[in-house]
C-alpha positions as CSV (number, residue, x, y, z in Angstrom):
1,M,-7.6,23.2,14.1
2,S,-8.9,19.6,13.9
3,G,-6.7,16.8,12.6
4,L,-9.3,16.3,9.9
5,D,-8.4,19.8,8.6
6,T,-4.9,18.5,7.7
7,I,-6.4,16.0,5.2
8,T,-7.4,17.0,1.7
9,I,-9.9,14.7,0.0
10,G,-8.6,13.7,-3.4
11,E,-5.0,14.3,-2.5
12,R,-2.9,11.6,-4.1
13,F,0.5,10.6,-3.0
14,D,3.1,9.0,-5.2
15,Y,4.9,6.4,-3.2
16,G,7.4,5.6,-5.9
17,T,8.4,2.3,-7.5
18,H,9.7,-1.1,-6.5
19,D,11.5,-3.7,-8.8
20,F,10.5,-7.2,-8.0
21,T,13.5,-9.5,-8.7
22,A,13.3,-13.3,-8.9
23,E,15.6,-13.6,-5.9
24,E,13.4,-11.3,-3.8
25,I,10.2,-13.1,-4.8
26,V,11.6,-16.5,-3.8
27,R,13.1,-15.2,-0.6
28,F,9.7,-13.7,0.5
29,A,7.9,-16.8,-0.6
30,R,10.2,-19.1,1.4
31,K,9.4,-17.2,4.6
32,F,5.7,-16.2,4.1
33,D,4.0,-17.8,1.1
34,P,5.7,-21.1,0.1
35,Q,3.6,-22.0,-3.0
36,P,5.3,-23.5,-6.1
37,F,4.5,-20.5,-8.4
38,H,6.3,-18.2,-6.0
39,L,9.3,-20.5,-5.3
40,D,10.2,-22.3,-8.5
41,P,10.4,-20.9,-12.0
42,V,9.8,-24.4,-13.5
43,A,6.8,-25.1,-11.4
44,A,5.5,-21.6,-12.0
45,R,5.7,-22.2,-15.8
46,D,3.3,-25.1,-15.5
47,S,0.9,-23.1,-13.2
48,L,-2.0,-20.8,-14.1
49,F,0.4,-17.9,-14.0
50,G,2.9,-19.2,-16.5
51,A,5.9,-17.7,-14.8
52,L,7.4,-17.0,-11.4
53,C,5.3,-14.4,-9.7
54,A,5.3,-12.5,-6.4
55,S,2.9,-13.3,-3.6
56,G,0.1,-10.8,-3.3
57,W,1.2,-10.5,0.3
58,H,4.6,-9.5,-1.0
59,T,3.2,-6.7,-3.1
60,A,1.1,-5.5,0.0
61,A,4.2,-5.7,2.3
62,V,6.2,-3.5,-0.2
63,W,3.3,-1.0,-0.2
64,M,3.4,-0.9,3.6
65,Q,7.2,-0.2,3.6
66,K,6.6,2.6,1.1
67,H,3.7,4.0,3.1
68,V,5.7,4.2,6.3
69,A,8.7,5.9,4.5
70,H,6.4,8.4,2.7
71,R,4.5,9.3,5.9
72,K,7.7,10.1,7.7
73,A,8.9,12.3,4.8
74,W,5.5,14.0,4.6
75,F,5.4,14.7,8.4
76,D,9.0,16.0,8.2
77,S,8.0,18.3,5.4
78,L,5.0,19.6,7.3
79,R,7.1,20.3,10.4
80,E,9.8,22.1,8.4
81,G,7.0,24.3,6.8
82,G,5.5,25.1,10.2
83,H,2.3,23.2,9.4
84,P,0.4,21.0,11.8
85,V,1.3,17.3,11.6
86,P,-1.7,14.9,11.7
87,Q,-1.6,12.3,14.4
88,F,-2.7,8.9,13.0
89,G,-3.9,6.1,15.2
90,P,-4.2,2.5,14.2
91,A,-5.8,1.3,11.0
92,L,-9.4,0.1,11.3
93,G,-9.1,-2.4,8.5
94,I,-8.6,-3.0,4.9
95,T,-11.5,-3.8,2.5
96,D,-11.7,-4.7,-1.1
97,L,-8.2,-6.1,-1.3
98,K,-7.6,-7.2,-4.9
99,W,-4.7,-8.5,-6.9
100,P,-6.1,-8.3,-10.4
101,K,-2.9,-9.1,-12.2
102,P,0.2,-11.0,-11.1
103,V,3.5,-9.3,-10.4
104,F,6.2,-11.3,-12.3
105,A,9.9,-11.4,-11.7
106,D,11.5,-8.2,-13.1
107,D,8.2,-6.2,-13.0
108,T,8.3,-2.7,-11.5
109,V,5.3,-1.7,-9.5
110,H,4.4,2.0,-9.0
111,Y,2.4,2.6,-5.8
112,F,-0.1,5.4,-4.9
113,H,-2.3,6.4,-2.0
114,E,-5.2,8.8,-2.0
115,F,-7.5,10.3,0.6
116,T,-11.1,9.5,-0.2
117,G,-13.1,10.4,2.9
118,K,-12.9,11.9,6.4
119,R,-15.4,12.2,9.2
120,E,-15.8,12.6,12.9
121,R,-16.7,9.5,15.0
122,R,-20.0,9.6,16.7
123,D,-18.9,7.4,19.6
124,N,-15.6,9.2,20.3
125,R,-15.1,12.9,19.6
126,E,-11.4,12.7,20.2
127,W,-10.7,10.7,17.0
128,G,-11.9,11.0,13.4
129,I,-11.7,8.5,10.6
130,V,-9.8,8.9,7.4
131,E,-10.6,6.7,4.4
132,T,-8.1,6.0,1.6
133,V,-7.6,3.9,-1.5
134,S,-4.2,2.5,-2.4
135,E,-3.1,1.1,-5.7
136,G,-0.1,-0.3,-7.5
137,Y,0.5,-0.5,-11.3
138,N,3.1,-2.5,-13.2
139,Q,5.3,-1.0,-15.8
140,H,2.6,-1.7,-18.5
141,G,0.0,0.4,-16.6
142,N,-1.9,-2.6,-15.3
143,L,-3.4,-2.5,-11.9
144,V,-1.8,-5.2,-9.8
145,I,-3.0,-4.4,-6.2
146,S,-5.7,-2.2,-4.8
147,F,-7.5,-1.8,-1.5
148,N,-9.4,0.6,0.7
149,N,-8.3,1.5,4.2
150,A,-9.6,3.4,7.1
151,A,-7.5,4.7,10.0
152,L,-8.1,6.8,13.1
153,L,-6.9,10.4,13.2
154,K,-6.6,12.5,16.4
155,L,-8.9,15.6,16.2
């Protein structure tokens, strides 16, 4: 059985939700994205955003945390059921990263991940490529982050 056989195109994973607090937004911004609209509610009020909002990189970092936790639980479930566990290699890159709406303090983002493609590599028959789309929606159903990804998968 090929590793690609373990992937079902259209399979969508629910990664759960994350609540973005003002304290967490500021803490992340201090370390990684120190812009006024991520650091100071007063400065944010006078910005294009109108209120304190999370860095897009913060929303992406939370997605990654959810992704790693979900992958571990998924693999554990496959093992317990006696099913083959796919062996992923490194990601090949992210494309079309978008933050169409800001994530404000006290927003809750619901994250998802879906398999959209799979194929063998022409240059290396030991590894295939899996393509995905990932998204996050706020509590109002607005898309706040989306991106496409490709990763290697052992055949």
